[in-house]
C-alpha positions in Angstrom: -10.9 -36.9 -21.5 -12.9 -35.0 -19.0 -12.1 -31.3 -18.6 -10.9 -30.2 -15.2 -13.1 -27.4 -13.8 -12.3 -25.4 -10.8 -14.2 -22.4 -9.2 -13.3 -20.0 -6.5 -14.0 -16.5 -5.3 -11.3 -13.9 -4.9 -11.5 -10.5 -3.4 -9.9 -7.3 -4.8 -7.8 -5.9 -1.8 -5.7 -3.2 -3.3 -6.9 0.4 -2.7 -7.3 1.4 -6.4 -9.2 -1.8 -7.4 -9.0 -3.5 -10.8 -7.9 -0.4 -12.9 -6.1 -0.9 -16.2 -2.6 -1.9 -14.9 -3.8 -4.6 -12.5 -6.3 -5.8 -15.1 -3.4 -6.2 -17.6 -1.4 -8.1 -14.9 -4.3 -10.5 -14.4 -4.9 -11.0 -18.1 -1.1 -11.6 -18.7 -1.0 -14.2 -15.9 -4.3 -15.9 -17.0 -3.0 -16.2 -20.5 -0.1 -18.3 -19.4 -2.3 -21.2 -18.5 -3.9 -23.9 -20.7 -7.5 -23.3 -19.7 -10.4 -21.0 -20.2 -10.9 -18.5 -17.4 -14.3 -16.8 -16.8 -14.6 -14.0 -14.3 -17.9 -12.6 -12.9 -18.5 -9.6 -10.6 -22.1 -10.6 -9.7 -23.5 -8.8 -12.8 -21.1 -9.1 -15.7 -19.3 -12.1 -17.2 -15.8 -11.5 -18.6 -13.1 -13.6 -20.3 -10.2 -13.6 -17.9 -7.8 -13.5 -20.9 -9.4 -10.3 -22.5 -8.2 -6.9 -21.2 -11.3 -5.2 -22.7 -13.7 -7.5 -20.9 -11.8 -7.5 -17.6 -11.7 -3.7 -17.6 -15.5 -3.6 -17.9 -15.9 -5.4 -14.6 -15.1 -2.1 -12.8 -14.0 -4.0 -9.7 -13.2 -1.7 -6.8 -11.5 -2.6 -3.5 -13.7 -5.1 -1.7 -15.3 -6.5 -4.9 -15.6 -10.3 -4.8 -14.9 -11.9 -8.2 -16.2 -15.4 -9.0 -13.6 -17.1 -11.1 -14.1 -20.3 -13.1 -11.3 -22.1 -14.9 -11.8 -25.0 -17.3 -8.9 -27.0 -18.8 -5.8 -28.9 -17.8 -4.2 -26.0 -15.9 -7.4 -25.0 -14.1 -6.2 -25.6 -10.5 -2.8 -24.0 -11.1 -4.4 -21.0 -12.8 -6.7 -20.3 -9.9 -3.9 -20.6 -7.3 -1.7 -18.2 -9.3 -4.6 -15.7 -9.7 -5.4 -15.8 -6.0 -1.8 -15.1 -5.2 -1.7 -12.1 -7.5 -5.0 -10.6 -6.4 -5.2 -11.3 -2.7 -1.6 -11.8 -1.5 0.5 -9.6 -3.9 -2.4 -7.2 -4.4 -0.9 -6.4 -7.9 2.1 -4.9 -6.1 -0.1 -2.0 -4.9 -0.9 -0.7 -1.4 -3.9 -1.8 0.6 -6.6 0.8 1.5 
């Protein structure tokens, strides 16, 4: 069976960027889906399910992250991550 692959770009919109609490929210959400999630900030690749790797992205407000999901839940995972990052902004204020 062919693996479902989806790719998108999401923008960090909360004022404080991807500090430890939002990074943990992102990892927790990503871990709920049956797919591999890779995140890239233009320089560094990170496993979307690893808090250590996600925190190394140092994504500030305005950073665009390239996200690639591969597996049965790929589309659902990207939709949920976009909702968390761009719409809910991790429950934090905008700049």
